[in-house]
PyMOL Python script that loads the backbone (N, CA, C, O; Angstrom):
from pymol import cmd

cmd.read_pdbstr("""\
ATOM      1  N   MET A   1      38.976   9.344 -38.326  1.00  0.00           N
ATOM      2  CA  MET A   1      39.373   9.454 -39.696  1.00  0.00           C
ATOM      3  C   MET A   1      40.429  10.554 -39.813  1.00  0.00           C
ATOM      4  O   MET A   1      40.375  11.546 -39.087  1.00  0.00           O
ATOM      5  N   LYS A   2      41.379  10.383 -40.716  1.00  0.00           N
ATOM      6  CA  LYS A   2      42.460  11.350 -40.883  1.00  0.00           C
ATOM      7  C   LYS A   2      42.258  12.199 -42.135  1.00  0.00           C
ATOM      8  O   LYS A   2      41.669  11.758 -43.123  1.00  0.00           O
ATOM      9  N   CYS A   3      42.754  13.407 -42.065  1.00  0.00           N
ATOM     10  CA  CYS A   3      42.684  14.344 -43.182  1.00  0.00           C
ATOM     11  C   CYS A   3      43.587  13.845 -44.315  1.00  0.00           C
ATOM     12  O   CYS A   3      44.749  13.522 -44.068  1.00  0.00           O
ATOM     13  N   PRO A   4      43.086  13.776 -45.533  1.00  0.00           N
ATOM     14  CA  PRO A   4      43.915  13.330 -46.646  1.00  0.00           C
ATOM     15  C   PRO A   4      44.974  14.353 -47.049  1.00  0.00           C
ATOM     16  O   PRO A   4      45.892  14.019 -47.798  1.00  0.00           O
ATOM     17  N   ILE A   5      44.868  15.571 -46.578  1.00  0.00           N
ATOM     18  CA  ILE A   5      45.836  16.617 -46.916  1.00  0.00           C
ATOM     19  C   ILE A   5      47.033  16.597 -45.970  1.00  0.00           C
ATOM     20  O   ILE A   5      48.180  16.552 -46.414  1.00  0.00           O
ATOM     21  N   ASP A   6      46.762  16.632 -44.654  1.00  0.00           N
ATOM     22  CA  ASP A   6      47.869  16.758 -43.696  1.00  0.00           C
ATOM     23  C   ASP A   6      47.865  15.698 -42.591  1.00  0.00           C
ATOM     24  O   ASP A   6      48.599  15.838 -41.612  1.00  0.00           O
ATOM     25  N   ASP A   7      47.072  14.661 -42.723  1.00  0.00           N
ATOM     26  CA  ASP A   7      46.996  13.542 -41.773  1.00  0.00           C
ATOM     27  C   ASP A   7      46.580  13.921 -40.359  1.00  0.00           C
ATOM     28  O   ASP A   7      46.810  13.157 -39.422  1.00  0.00           O
ATOM     29  N   ALA A   8      45.972  15.087 -40.195  1.00  0.00           N
ATOM     30  CA  ALA A   8      45.441  15.481 -38.887  1.00  0.00           C
ATOM     31  C   ALA A   8      44.135  14.731 -38.655  1.00  0.00           C
ATOM     32  O   ALA A   8      43.477  14.314 -39.608  1.00  0.00           O
ATOM     33  N   LEU A   9      43.764  14.561 -37.405  1.00  0.00           N
ATOM     34  CA  LEU A   9      42.523  13.898 -37.056  1.00  0.00           C
ATOM     35  C   LEU A   9      41.346  14.814 -37.382  1.00  0.00           C
ATOM     36  O   LEU A   9      41.302  15.952 -36.914  1.00  0.00           O
ATOM     37  N   LEU A  10      40.389  14.329 -38.182  1.00  0.00           N
ATOM     38  CA  LEU A  10      39.219  15.120 -38.563  1.00  0.00           C
ATOM     39  C   LEU A  10      38.253  15.248 -37.393  1.00  0.00           C
ATOM     40  O   LEU A  10      38.113  14.329 -36.586  1.00  0.00           O
ATOM     41  N   VAL A  11      37.600  16.377 -37.311  1.00  0.00           N
ATOM     42  CA  VAL A  11      36.590  16.642 -36.297  1.00  0.00           C
ATOM     43  C   VAL A  11      35.224  16.490 -36.968  1.00  0.00           C
ATOM     44  O   VAL A  11      35.001  17.022 -38.055  1.00  0.00           O
ATOM     45  N   VAL A  12      34.323  15.771 -36.325  1.00  0.00           N
ATOM     46  CA  VAL A  12      32.978  15.554 -36.856  1.00  0.00           C
ATOM     47  C   VAL A  12      32.024  16.468 -36.105  1.00  0.00           C
ATOM     48  O   VAL A  12      32.016  16.500 -34.875  1.00  0.00           O
ATOM     49  N   THR A  13      31.218  17.214 -36.862  1.00  0.00           N
ATOM     50  CA  THR A  13      30.218  18.080 -36.263  1.00  0.00           C
ATOM     51  C   THR A  13      28.930  17.964 -37.061  1.00  0.00           C
ATOM     52  O   THR A  13      28.954  17.619 -38.242  1.00  0.00           O
ATOM     53  N   GLU A  14      27.814  18.251 -36.422  1.00  0.00           N
ATOM     54  CA  GLU A  14      26.530  18.218 -37.107  1.00  0.00           C
ATOM     55  C   GLU A  14      25.953  19.621 -37.121  1.00  0.00           C
ATOM     56  O   GLU A  14      25.808  20.259 -36.078  1.00  0.00           O
ATOM     57  N   ARG A  15      25.631  20.086 -38.298  1.00  0.00           N
ATOM     58  CA  ARG A  15      25.035  21.416 -38.461  1.00  0.00           C
ATOM     59  C   ARG A  15      23.759  21.281 -39.262  1.00  0.00           C
ATOM     60  O   ARG A  15      23.784  20.831 -40.408  1.00  0.00           O
ATOM     61  N   SER A  16      22.659  21.662 -38.676  1.00  0.00           N
ATOM     62  CA  SER A  16      21.355  21.637 -39.345  1.00  0.00           C
ATOM     63  C   SER A  16      21.038  20.275 -39.939  1.00  0.00           C
ATOM     64  O   SER A  16      20.484  20.187 -41.034  1.00  0.00           O
ATOM     65  N   GLY A  17      21.382  19.222 -39.229  1.00  0.00           N
ATOM     66  CA  GLY A  17      21.075  17.876 -39.675  1.00  0.00           C
ATOM     67  C   GLY A  17      22.053  17.301 -40.689  1.00  0.00           C
ATOM     68  O   GLY A  17      21.813  16.223 -41.231  1.00  0.00           O
ATOM     69  N   VAL A  18      23.162  18.008 -40.957  1.00  0.00           N
ATOM     70  CA  VAL A  18      24.162  17.546 -41.916  1.00  0.00           C
ATOM     71  C   VAL A  18      25.452  17.270 -41.150  1.00  0.00           C
ATOM     72  O   VAL A  18      25.959  18.142 -40.446  1.00  0.00           O
ATOM     73  N   GLU A  19      25.978  16.060 -41.287  1.00  0.00           N
ATOM     74  CA  GLU A  19      27.223  15.687 -40.615  1.00  0.00           C
ATOM     75  C   GLU A  19      28.408  16.126 -41.481  1.00  0.00           C
ATOM     76  O   GLU A  19      28.504  15.774 -42.656  1.00  0.00           O
ATOM     77  N   ILE A  20      29.295  16.895 -40.875  1.00  0.00           N
ATOM     78  CA  ILE A  20      30.447  17.455 -41.586  1.00  0.00           C
ATOM     79  C   ILE A  20      31.718  16.989 -40.907  1.00  0.00           C
ATOM     80  O   ILE A  20      31.833  17.066 -39.684  1.00  0.00           O
ATOM     81  N   ASP A  21      32.670  16.510 -41.683  1.00  0.00           N
ATOM     82  CA  ASP A  21      34.008  16.191 -41.189  1.00  0.00           C
ATOM     83  C   ASP A  21      34.925  17.326 -41.645  1.00  0.00           C
ATOM     84  O   ASP A  21      34.989  17.630 -42.836  1.00  0.00           O
ATOM     85  N   TYR A  22      35.636  17.954 -40.704  1.00  0.00           N
ATOM     86  CA  TYR A  22      36.541  19.022 -41.112  1.00  0.00           C
ATOM     87  C   TYR A  22      37.866  18.905 -40.392  1.00  0.00           C
ATOM     88  O   TYR A  22      37.961  18.342 -39.302  1.00  0.00           O
ATOM     89  N   CYS A  23      38.885  19.452 -41.030  1.00  0.00           N
ATOM     90  CA  CYS A  23      40.236  19.427 -40.481  1.00  0.00           C
ATOM     91  C   CYS A  23      40.495  20.737 -39.754  1.00  0.00           C
ATOM     92  O   CYS A  23      40.370  21.802 -40.358  1.00  0.00           O
ATOM     93  N   PRO A  24      40.850  20.690 -38.479  1.00  0.00           N
ATOM     94  CA  PRO A  24      41.110  21.927 -37.743  1.00  0.00           C
ATOM     95  C   PRO A  24      42.411  22.612 -38.180  1.00  0.00           C
ATOM     96  O   PRO A  24      42.614  23.788 -37.879  1.00  0.00           O
ATOM     97  N   GLN A  25      43.289  21.897 -38.882  1.00  0.00           N
ATOM     98  CA  GLN A  25      44.551  22.507 -39.314  1.00  0.00           C
ATOM     99  C   GLN A  25      44.428  23.195 -40.673  1.00  0.00           C
ATOM    100  O   GLN A  25      44.715  24.386 -40.794  1.00  0.00           O
ATOM    101  N   CYS A  26      44.001  22.447 -41.699  1.00  0.00           N
ATOM    102  CA  CYS A  26      43.923  23.026 -43.044  1.00  0.00           C
ATOM    103  C   CYS A  26      42.537  23.581 -43.358  1.00  0.00           C
ATOM    104  O   CYS A  26      42.349  24.220 -44.394  1.00  0.00           O
ATOM    105  N   ARG A  27      41.565  23.346 -42.478  1.00  0.00           N
ATOM    106  CA  ARG A  27      40.185  23.806 -42.616  1.00  0.00           C
ATOM    107  C   ARG A  27      39.460  23.152 -43.797  1.00  0.00           C
ATOM    108  O   ARG A  27      38.459  23.682 -44.278  1.00  0.00           O
ATOM    109  N   GLY A  28      39.960  22.008 -44.262  1.00  0.00           N
ATOM    110  CA  GLY A  28      39.291  21.253 -45.316  1.00  0.00           C
ATOM    111  C   GLY A  28      38.003  20.644 -44.796  1.00  0.00           C
ATOM    112  O   GLY A  28      37.905  20.291 -43.621  1.00  0.00           O
ATOM    113  N   VAL A  29      37.010  20.521 -45.675  1.00  0.00           N
ATOM    114  CA  VAL A  29      35.704  20.007 -45.301  1.00  0.00           C
ATOM    115  C   VAL A  29      35.391  18.789 -46.168  1.00  0.00           C
ATOM    116  O   VAL A  29      35.550  18.828 -47.388  1.00  0.00           O
ATOM    117  N   TRP A  30      34.950  17.718 -45.532  1.00  0.00           N
ATOM    118  CA  TRP A  30      34.576  16.492 -46.228  1.00  0.00           C
ATOM    119  C   TRP A  30      33.181  16.082 -45.809  1.00  0.00           C
ATOM    120  O   TRP A  30      32.805  16.186 -44.641  1.00  0.00           O
ATOM    121  N   LEU A  31      32.414  15.608 -46.793  1.00  0.00           N
ATOM    122  CA  LEU A  31      31.040  15.198 -46.550  1.00  0.00           C
ATOM    123  C   LEU A  31      30.882  13.723 -46.860  1.00  0.00           C
ATOM    124  O   LEU A  31      31.515  13.205 -47.781  1.00  0.00           O
ATOM    125  N   ASP A  32      30.042  13.046 -46.096  1.00  0.00           N
ATOM    126  CA  ASP A  32      29.723  11.655 -46.361  1.00  0.00           C
ATOM    127  C   ASP A  32      28.732  11.581 -47.523  1.00  0.00           C
ATOM    128  O   ASP A  32      28.166  12.595 -47.932  1.00  0.00           O
ATOM    129  N   ARG A  33      28.533  10.395 -48.039  1.00  0.00           N
ATOM    130  CA  ARG A  33      27.602  10.191 -49.151  1.00  0.00           C
ATOM    131  C   ARG A  33      26.212  10.682 -48.763  1.00  0.00           C
ATOM    132  O   ARG A  33      25.703  10.354 -47.691  1.00  0.00           O
ATOM    133  N   GLY A  34      25.618  11.452 -49.624  1.00  0.00           N
ATOM    134  CA  GLY A  34      24.266  11.958 -49.399  1.00  0.00           C
ATOM    135  C   GLY A  34      24.210  13.289 -48.672  1.00  0.00           C
ATOM    136  O   GLY A  34      23.175  13.956 -48.696  1.00  0.00           O
ATOM    137  N   GLU A  35      25.297  13.695 -48.024  1.00  0.00           N
ATOM    138  CA  GLU A  35      25.275  14.944 -47.263  1.00  0.00           C
ATOM    139  C   GLU A  35      25.219  16.168 -48.186  1.00  0.00           C
ATOM    140  O   GLU A  35      24.559  17.155 -47.861  1.00  0.00           O
ATOM    141  N   LEU A  36      25.903  16.111 -49.327  1.00  0.00           N
ATOM    142  CA  LEU A  36      25.841  17.214 -50.278  1.00  0.00           C
ATOM    143  C   LEU A  36      24.419  17.383 -50.802  1.00  0.00           C
ATOM    144  O   LEU A  36      23.955  18.508 -50.987  1.00  0.00           O
ATOM    145  N   ASP A  37      23.733  16.285 -51.041  1.00  0.00           N
ATOM    146  CA  ASP A  37      22.335  16.363 -51.484  1.00  0.00           C
ATOM    147  C   ASP A  37      21.462  17.040 -50.435  1.00  0.00           C
ATOM    148  O   ASP A  37      20.573  17.818 -50.780  1.00  0.00           O
ATOM    149  N   LYS A  38      21.706  16.754 -49.151  1.00  0.00           N
ATOM    150  CA  LYS A  38      20.949  17.416 -48.078  1.00  0.00           C
ATOM    151  C   LYS A  38      21.197  18.920 -48.096  1.00  0.00           C
ATOM    152  O   LYS A  38      20.265  19.708 -47.933  1.00  0.00           O
ATOM    153  N   ILE A  39      22.455  19.319 -48.295  1.00  0.00           N
ATOM    154  CA  ILE A  39      22.788  20.749 -48.332  1.00  0.00           C
ATOM    155  C   ILE A  39      22.090  21.418 -49.505  1.00  0.00           C
ATOM    156  O   ILE A  39      21.526  22.501 -49.351  1.00  0.00           O
ATOM    157  N   ILE A  40      22.118  20.793 -50.669  1.00  0.00           N
ATOM    158  CA  ILE A  40      21.477  21.360 -51.852  1.00  0.00           C
ATOM    159  C   ILE A  40      19.976  21.489 -51.645  1.00  0.00           C
ATOM    160  O   ILE A  40      19.385  22.506 -52.010  1.00  0.00           O
ATOM    161  N   ASP A  41      19.351  20.469 -51.061  1.00  0.00           N
ATOM    162  CA  ASP A  41      17.909  20.527 -50.794  1.00  0.00           C
ATOM    163  C   ASP A  41      17.574  21.668 -49.839  1.00  0.00           C
ATOM    164  O   ASP A  41      16.594  22.384 -50.046  1.00  0.00           O
ATOM    165  N   ARG A  42      18.368  21.837 -48.811  1.00  0.00           N
ATOM    166  CA  ARG A  42      18.093  22.882 -47.820  1.00  0.00           C
ATOM    167  C   ARG A  42      18.341  24.276 -48.389  1.00  0.00           C
ATOM    168  O   ARG A  42      17.606  25.207 -48.060  1.00  0.00           O
ATOM    169  N   THR A  43      19.347  24.442 -49.225  1.00  0.00           N
ATOM    170  CA  THR A  43      19.600  25.764 -49.799  1.00  0.00           C
ATOM    171  C   THR A  43      18.521  26.147 -50.794  1.00  0.00           C
ATOM    172  O   THR A  43      18.182  27.325 -50.906  1.00  0.00           O
ATOM    173  N   SER A  44      17.976  25.190 -51.515  1.00  0.00           N
ATOM    174  CA  SER A  44      16.902  25.516 -52.452  1.00  0.00           C
ATOM    175  C   SER A  44      15.625  25.870 -51.703  1.00  0.00           C
ATOM    176  O   SER A  44      14.808  26.633 -52.219  1.00  0.00           O
ATOM    177  N   ASP A  45      15.431  25.339 -50.502  1.00  0.00           N
ATOM    178  CA  ASP A  45      14.265  25.663 -49.688  1.00  0.00           C
ATOM    179  C   ASP A  45      14.361  27.053 -49.078  1.00  0.00           C
ATOM    180  O   ASP A  45      13.335  27.679 -48.813  1.00  0.00           O
ATOM    181  N   SER A  46      15.580  27.551 -48.848  1.00  0.00           N
ATOM    182  CA  SER A  46      15.758  28.824 -48.148  1.00  0.00           C
ATOM    183  C   SER A  46      16.242  29.925 -49.075  1.00  0.00           C
ATOM    184  O   SER A  46      17.040  30.770 -48.670  1.00  0.00           O
ATOM    185  N   ARG A  47      15.771  29.926 -50.313  1.00  0.00           N
ATOM    186  CA  ARG A  47      16.166  30.971 -51.257  1.00  0.00           C
ATOM    187  C   ARG A  47      15.666  32.320 -50.784  1.00  0.00           C
ATOM    188  O   ARG A  47      14.632  32.427 -50.125  1.00  0.00           O
ATOM    189  N   ALA A  48      16.422  33.347 -51.135  1.00  0.00           N
ATOM    190  CA  ALA A  48      16.030  34.711 -50.789  1.00  0.00           C
ATOM    191  C   ALA A  48      14.798  35.108 -51.601  1.00  0.00           C
ATOM    192  O   ALA A  48      14.637  34.670 -52.740  1.00  0.00           O
ATOM    193  N   PRO A  49      13.939  35.927 -51.026  1.00  0.00           N
ATOM    194  CA  PRO A  49      12.750  36.351 -51.770  1.00  0.00           C
ATOM    195  C   PRO A  49      13.149  37.222 -52.966  1.00  0.00           C
ATOM    196  O   PRO A  49      14.168  37.912 -52.939  1.00  0.00           O
ATOM    197  N   GLU A  50      12.334  37.174 -53.999  1.00  0.00           N
ATOM    198  CA  GLU A  50      12.579  37.996 -55.183  1.00  0.00           C
ATOM    199  C   GLU A  50      12.201  39.441 -54.867  1.00  0.00           C
ATOM    200  O   GLU A  50      11.177  39.697 -54.233  1.00  0.00           O
ATOM    201  N   TYR A  51      13.032  40.381 -55.311  1.00  0.00           N
ATOM    202  CA  TYR A  51      12.763  41.797 -55.130  1.00  0.00           C
ATOM    203  C   TYR A  51      12.371  42.390 -56.472  1.00  0.00           C
ATOM    204  O   TYR A  51      12.863  41.945 -57.509  1.00  0.00           O
ATOM    205  N   PRO A  52      11.490  43.392 -56.470  1.00  0.00           N
ATOM    206  CA  PRO A  52      11.120  44.017 -57.741  1.00  0.00           C
ATOM    207  C   PRO A  52      12.320  44.746 -58.340  1.00  0.00           C
ATOM    208  O   PRO A  52      13.237  45.147 -57.624  1.00  0.00           O
ATOM    209  N   ALA A  53      12.301  44.908 -59.644  1.00  0.00           N
ATOM    210  CA  ALA A  53      13.391  45.597 -60.329  1.00  0.00           C
ATOM    211  C   ALA A  53      13.419  47.060 -59.900  1.00  0.00           C
ATOM    212  O   ALA A  53      12.364  47.657 -59.690  1.00  0.00           O
ATOM    213  N   PRO A  54      14.605  47.647 -59.767  1.00  0.00           N
ATOM    214  CA  PRO A  54      14.696  49.060 -59.376  1.00  0.00           C
ATOM    215  C   PRO A  54      14.157  49.934 -60.503  1.00  0.00           C
ATOM    216  O   PRO A  54      14.185  49.535 -61.668  1.00  0.00           O
ATOM    217  N   PRO A  55      13.663  51.131 -60.160  1.00  0.00           N
ATOM    218  CA  PRO A  55      13.165  52.032 -61.207  1.00  0.00           C
ATOM    219  C   PRO A  55      14.311  52.449 -62.128  1.00  0.00           C
ATOM    220  O   PRO A  55      15.464  52.536 -61.707  1.00  0.00           O
ATOM    221  N   SER A  56      13.971  52.704 -63.387  1.00  0.00           N
ATOM    222  CA  SER A  56      15.018  53.099 -64.338  1.00  0.00           C
ATOM    223  C   SER A  56      15.529  54.489 -63.990  1.00  0.00           C
ATOM    224  O   SER A  56      14.844  55.256 -63.313  1.00  0.00           O
ATOM    225  N   ARG A  57      16.713  54.808 -64.445  1.00  0.00           N
ATOM    226  CA  ARG A  57      17.315  56.119 -64.162  1.00  0.00           C
ATOM    227  C   ARG A  57      16.602  57.231 -64.908  1.00  0.00           C
ATOM    228  O   ARG A  57      16.716  58.397 -64.529  1.00  0.00           O
ATOM    229  N   ASP A  58      15.871  56.898 -65.957  1.00  0.00           N
ATOM    230  CA  ASP A  58      15.173  57.914 -66.738  1.00  0.00           C
ATOM    231  C   ASP A  58      13.985  58.499 -65.988  1.00  0.00           C
ATOM    232  O   ASP A  58      13.576  59.627 -66.265  1.00  0.00           O
ATOM    233  N   SER A  59      13.429  57.755 -65.049  1.00  0.00           N
ATOM    234  CA  SER A  59      12.243  58.224 -64.331  1.00  0.00           C
ATOM    235  C   SER A  59      12.643  58.873 -63.008  1.00  0.00           C
ATOM    236  O   SER A  59      12.375  58.340 -61.931  1.00  0.00           O
ATOM    237  N   HIS A  60      13.293  60.041 -63.114  1.00  0.00           N
ATOM    238  CA  HIS A  60      13.774  60.725 -61.905  1.00  0.00           C
ATOM    239  C   HIS A  60      12.909  61.934 -61.577  1.00  0.00           C
ATOM    240  O   HIS A  60      13.390  62.895 -60.975  1.00  0.00           O
ATOM    241  N   HIS A  61      11.660  61.897 -61.961  1.00  0.00           N
ATOM    242  CA  HIS A  61      10.656  62.901 -61.623  1.00  0.00           C
ATOM    243  C   HIS A  61      11.041  64.303 -62.094  1.00  0.00           C
ATOM    244  O   HIS A  61      10.866  65.271 -61.354  1.00  0.00           O
ATOM    245  N   GLY A  62      11.553  64.420 -63.293  1.00  0.00           N
ATOM    246  CA  GLY A  62      11.733  65.719 -63.906  1.00  0.00           C
ATOM    247  C   GLY A  62      12.954  66.512 -63.494  1.00  0.00           C
ATOM    248  O   GLY A  62      13.067  67.668 -63.904  1.00  0.00           O
ATOM    249  N   ARG A  63      13.865  65.983 -62.724  1.00  0.00           N
ATOM    250  CA  ARG A  63      15.067  66.721 -62.348  1.00  0.00           C
ATOM    251  C   ARG A  63      16.017  66.769 -63.530  1.00  0.00           C
ATOM    252  O   ARG A  63      16.076  65.833 -64.327  1.00  0.00           O
ATOM    253  N   GLY A  64      16.750  67.845 -63.639  1.00  0.00           N
ATOM    254  CA  GLY A  64      17.677  68.003 -64.751  1.00  0.00           C
ATOM    255  C   GLY A  64      18.859  67.057 -64.659  1.00  0.00           C
ATOM    256  O   GLY A  64      19.244  66.456 -65.663  1.00  0.00           O
ATOM    257  N   ASP A  65      19.441  66.913 -63.484  1.00  0.00           N
ATOM    258  CA  ASP A  65      20.612  66.056 -63.315  1.00  0.00           C
ATOM    259  C   ASP A  65      20.208  64.866 -62.468  1.00  0.00           C
ATOM    260  O   ASP A  65      20.019  64.994 -61.258  1.00  0.00           O
ATOM    261  N   SER A  66      20.077  63.714 -63.095  1.00  0.00           N
ATOM    262  CA  SER A  66      19.564  62.551 -62.376  1.00  0.00           C
ATOM    263  C   SER A  66      20.564  61.973 -61.392  1.00  0.00           C
ATOM    264  O   SER A  66      20.182  61.150 -60.560  1.00  0.00           O
ATOM    265  N   SER A  67      21.830  62.368 -61.452  1.00  0.00           N
ATOM    266  CA  SER A  67      22.820  61.815 -60.533  1.00  0.00           C
ATOM    267  C   SER A  67      22.928  62.612 -59.244  1.00  0.00           C
ATOM    268  O   SER A  67      23.560  62.157 -58.291  1.00  0.00           O
ATOM    269  N   ARG A  68      22.321  63.797 -59.198  1.00  0.00           N
ATOM    270  CA  ARG A  68      22.419  64.630 -58.010  1.00  0.00           C
ATOM    271  C   ARG A  68      21.616  64.047 -56.846  1.00  0.00           C
ATOM    272  O   ARG A  68      20.471  63.633 -57.028  1.00  0.00           O
ATOM    273  N   GLY A  69      22.205  64.015 -55.668  1.00  0.00           N
ATOM    274  CA  GLY A  69      21.506  63.547 -54.475  1.00  0.00           C
ATOM    275  C   GLY A  69      21.323  62.044 -54.427  1.00  0.00           C
ATOM    276  O   GLY A  69      20.468  61.539 -53.699  1.00  0.00           O
ATOM    277  N   ARG A  70      22.112  61.342 -55.186  1.00  0.00           N
ATOM    278  CA  ARG A  70      21.948  59.902 -55.261  1.00  0.00           C
ATOM    279  C   ARG A  70      23.251  59.218 -54.912  1.00  0.00           C
ATOM    280  O   ARG A  70      24.318  59.630 -55.366  1.00  0.00           O
ATOM    281  N   ASP A  71      23.167  58.184 -54.114  1.00  0.00           N
ATOM    282  CA  ASP A  71      24.351  57.440 -53.712  1.00  0.00           C
ATOM    283  C   ASP A  71      24.315  56.078 -54.376  1.00  0.00           C
ATOM    284  O   ASP A  71      23.612  55.180 -53.913  1.00  0.00           O
ATOM    285  N   ASP A  72      25.071  55.913 -55.465  1.00  0.00           N
ATOM    286  CA  ASP A  72      25.045  54.651 -56.206  1.00  0.00           C
ATOM    287  C   ASP A  72      25.791  53.538 -55.496  1.00  0.00           C
ATOM    288  O   ASP A  72      25.720  52.388 -55.929  1.00  0.00           O
ATOM    289  N   SER A  73      26.506  53.839 -54.419  1.00  0.00           N
ATOM    290  CA  SER A  73      27.224  52.787 -53.704  1.00  0.00           C
ATOM    291  C   SER A  73      26.295  51.971 -52.811  1.00  0.00           C
ATOM    292  O   SER A  73      26.676  50.904 -52.330  1.00  0.00           O
ATOM    293  N   ARG A  74      25.101  52.458 -52.591  1.00  0.00           N
ATOM    294  CA  ARG A  74      24.135  51.723 -51.769  1.00  0.00           C
ATOM    295  C   ARG A  74      23.263  50.877 -52.669  1.00  0.00           C
ATOM    296  O   ARG A  74      23.025  51.227 -53.825  1.00  0.00           O
ATOM    297  N   ASP A  75      22.789  49.767 -52.142  1.00  0.00           N
ATOM    298  CA  ASP A  75      21.960  48.904 -52.988  1.00  0.00           C
ATOM    299  C   ASP A  75      20.492  49.317 -52.917  1.00  0.00           C
ATOM    300  O   ASP A  75      20.136  50.242 -52.187  1.00  0.00           O
ATOM    301  N   VAL A  76      19.659  48.639 -53.666  1.00  0.00           N
ATOM    302  CA  VAL A  76      18.255  48.984 -53.811  1.00  0.00           C
ATOM    303  C   VAL A  76      17.517  48.912 -52.477  1.00  0.00           C
ATOM    304  O   VAL A  76      16.563  49.658 -52.260  1.00  0.00           O
ATOM    305  N   ARG A  77      17.943  48.034 -51.595  1.00  0.00           N
ATOM    306  CA  ARG A  77      17.241  47.825 -50.324  1.00  0.00           C
ATOM    307  C   ARG A  77      17.735  48.751 -49.230  1.00  0.00           C
ATOM    308  O   ARG A  77      17.546  48.458 -48.050  1.00  0.00           O
ATOM    309  N   GLY A  78      18.364  49.862 -49.590  1.00  0.00           N
ATOM    310  CA  GLY A  78      18.794  50.819 -48.582  1.00  0.00           C
ATOM    311  C   GLY A  78      20.135  50.491 -47.960  1.00  0.00           C
ATOM    312  O   GLY A  78      20.445  51.003 -46.885  1.00  0.00           O
ATOM    313  N   GLY A  79      20.937  49.663 -48.592  1.00  0.00           N
ATOM    314  CA  GLY A  79      22.275  49.385 -48.117  1.00  0.00           C
ATOM    315  C   GLY A  79      22.363  48.335 -47.033  1.00  0.00           C
ATOM    316  O   GLY A  79      23.443  48.096 -46.492  1.00  0.00           O
ATOM    317  N   LYS A  80      21.267  47.711 -46.707  1.00  0.00           N
ATOM    318  CA  LYS A  80      21.301  46.682 -45.674  1.00  0.00           C
ATOM    319  C   LYS A  80      21.979  45.430 -46.200  1.00  0.00           C
ATOM    320  O   LYS A  80      21.795  45.053 -47.358  1.00  0.00           O
ATOM    321  N   ARG A  81      22.741  44.806 -45.373  1.00  0.00           N
ATOM    322  CA  ARG A  81      23.426  43.584 -45.759  1.00  0.00           C
ATOM    323  C   ARG A  81      22.445  42.419 -45.811  1.00  0.00           C
ATOM    324  O   ARG A  81      21.580  42.280 -44.947  1.00  0.00           O
ATOM    325  N   ARG A  82      22.591  41.596 -46.826  1.00  0.00           N
ATOM    326  CA  ARG A  82      21.703  40.446 -46.983  1.00  0.00           C
ATOM    327  C   ARG A  82      21.946  39.431 -45.881  1.00  0.00           C
ATOM    328  O   ARG A  82      23.091  39.176 -45.509  1.00  0.00           O
ATOM    329  N   ARG A  83      20.890  38.858 -45.364  1.00  0.00           N
ATOM    330  CA  ARG A  83      20.987  37.861 -44.308  1.00  0.00           C
ATOM    331  C   ARG A  83      21.715  36.623 -44.819  1.00  0.00           C
ATOM    332  O   ARG A  83      21.461  36.161 -45.932  1.00  0.00           O
ATOM    333  N   GLU A  84      22.609  36.096 -44.012  1.00  0.00           N
ATOM    334  CA  GLU A  84      23.321  34.893 -44.414  1.00  0.00           C
ATOM    335  C   GLU A  84      22.346  33.741 -44.539  1.00  0.00           C
ATOM    336  O   GLU A  84      21.411  33.613 -43.748  1.00  0.00           O
ATOM    337  N   GLY A  85      22.570  32.918 -45.524  1.00  0.00           N
ATOM    338  CA  GLY A  85      21.687  31.791 -45.766  1.00  0.00           C
ATOM    339  C   GLY A  85      22.127  30.558 -45.009  1.00  0.00           C
ATOM    340  O   GLY A  85      22.916  30.627 -44.067  1.00  0.00           O
ATOM    341  N   PHE A  86      21.608  29.454 -45.434  1.00  0.00           N
ATOM    342  CA  PHE A  86      21.866  28.174 -44.789  1.00  0.00           C
ATOM    343  C   PHE A  86      23.348  27.818 -44.820  1.00  0.00           C
ATOM    344  O   PHE A  86      23.868  27.288 -43.838  1.00  0.00           O
ATOM    345  N   LEU A  87      24.037  28.092 -45.917  1.00  0.00           N
ATOM    346  CA  LEU A  87      25.447  27.726 -46.022  1.00  0.00           C
ATOM    347  C   LEU A  87      26.310  28.528 -45.053  1.00  0.00           C
ATOM    348  O   LEU A  87      27.290  28.003 -44.525  1.00  0.00           O
ATOM    349  N   GLY A  88      25.963  29.790 -44.810  1.00  0.00           N
ATOM    350  CA  GLY A  88      26.713  30.590 -43.851  1.00  0.00           C
ATOM    351  C   GLY A  88      26.633  30.020 -42.447  1.00  0.00           C
ATOM    352  O   GLY A  88      27.617  30.028 -41.707  1.00  0.00           O
ATOM    353  N   GLU A  89      25.469  29.530 -42.088  1.00  0.00           N
ATOM    354  CA  GLU A  89      25.299  28.915 -40.774  1.00  0.00           C
ATOM    355  C   GLU A  89      25.964  27.542 -40.715  1.00  0.00           C
ATOM    356  O   GLU A  89      26.476  27.133 -39.673  1.00  0.00           O
ATOM    357  N   LEU A  90      25.950  26.848 -41.830  1.00  0.00           N
ATOM    358  CA  LEU A  90      26.456  25.489 -41.876  1.00  0.00           C
ATOM    359  C   LEU A  90      27.967  25.434 -41.688  1.00  0.00           C
ATOM    360  O   LEU A  90      28.467  24.573 -40.964  1.00  0.00           O
ATOM    361  N   PHE A  91      28.694  26.333 -42.322  1.00  0.00           N
ATOM    362  CA  PHE A  91      30.152  26.279 -42.295  1.00  0.00           C
ATOM    363  C   PHE A  91      30.768  27.298 -41.348  1.00  0.00           C
ATOM    364  O   PHE A  91      31.919  27.684 -41.551  1.00  0.00           O
ATOM    365  N   ASP A  92      30.072  27.737 -40.351  1.00  0.00           N
ATOM    366  CA  ASP A  92      30.591  28.704 -39.388  1.00  0.00           C
ATOM    367  C   ASP A  92      31.231  27.971 -38.219  1.00  0.00           C
ATOM    368  O   ASP A  92      30.597  27.791 -37.179  1.00  0.00           O
ATOM    369  N   PHE A  93      32.487  27.545 -38.378  1.00  0.00           N
ATOM    370  CA  PHE A  93      33.213  26.905 -37.285  1.00  0.00           C
ATOM    371  C   PHE A  93      34.644  27.322 -37.296  1.00  0.00           C
ATOM    372  O   PHE A  93      35.421  26.885 -36.447  1.00  0.00           O
TER     373      PHE A  93
END
""", "prot")
cmd.dss("prot")
cmd.show_as("cartoon", "prot")
cmd.util.cbc("prot")
cmd.orient("prot")
């Protein structure tokens, strides 16, 4: 099959049970009928766990300046990067 954008030959690959046609030149991705539904089903199954809400800024245990000693550039989970989900693994080519 040829790419509708640049007429290059599409490469077919299977990732996690989903067949993907992609163009090695323009990096366009095409899915056959039903493949998008498979991706949606798999992403809903692998949702990230819910995390509790962070404590409010008002509850800083009695310190006068609540911004002291705090790094707001880090996230609630200690700055760790979130694990890539199913889509990250699926389109890694």
